[in-house]
C-alpha positions as CSV (number, residue, x, y, z in Angstrom):
1,X,-55.1,9.3,19.5
2,X,-52.3,11.4,20.8
3,X,-48.6,10.4,20.5
4,X,-46.6,11.5,23.5
5,X,-43.1,10.5,22.6
6,X,-41.2,8.4,20.0
7,X,-38.8,6.2,21.9
8,X,-37.2,4.7,18.9
9,X,-34.9,7.7,18.6
10,X,-33.8,7.3,22.2
11,X,-33.1,3.6,21.5
12,X,-31.1,4.4,18.4
13,X,-28.7,6.8,20.2
14,X,-26.5,4.1,21.7
15,X,-25.9,2.7,18.2
16,X,-25.2,6.0,16.4
17,X,-22.9,7.7,18.9
18,X,-20.1,5.1,18.7
19,X,-20.4,5.0,15.0
20,X,-20.1,8.7,14.7
21,X,-17.2,8.8,17.0
22,X,-15.5,6.1,14.9
23,X,-16.0,8.1,11.7
24,X,-14.6,11.2,13.4
25,X,-11.4,9.3,14.5
26,X,-11.0,7.9,10.9
27,X,-11.4,11.4,9.4
28,X,-8.8,12.9,11.8
29,X,-6.3,10.2,11.0
30,X,-6.8,10.6,7.3
31,X,-6.4,14.4,7.5
32,X,-3.2,14.1,9.5
33,X,-1.8,11.5,7.1
34,X,-2.5,13.7,4.1
35,X,-0.9,16.7,5.7
36,X,2.1,14.6,6.6
37,X,2.5,13.4,3.0
38,X,2.2,16.9,1.7
39,X,5.0,18.0,4.2
40,X,7.2,15.1,3.1
41,X,6.7,15.9,-0.6
42,X,7.5,19.6,0.0
43,X,10.7,18.6,1.9
44,X,11.8,16.2,-0.8
45,X,11.3,18.9,-3.5
46,X,13.3,21.4,-1.4
47,X,16.1,18.9,-0.9
48,X,16.2,18.1,-4.7
49,X,16.2,21.8,-5.7
50,X,19.1,22.4,-3.3
51,X,21.1,19.5,-4.7
52,X,20.5,20.8,-8.2
53,X,21.7,24.3,-7.2
54,X,25.0,22.8,-5.8
55,X,25.6,20.9,-9.0
56,X,25.5,24.1,-11.1
57,X,27.9,26.0,-8.8
């Protein structure tokens, strides 16, 4: 017996494509959020160090 094609893969594509797209969107949002938090923390550290310098002058 010769198997010509396996159509289960073709039937699974409509289920996996939206799931992969959703995972991609979640990853992008998480990466942007972490970068934003890092920028905010760096800015806060910079502001604190400048205020400490002014106190010593």
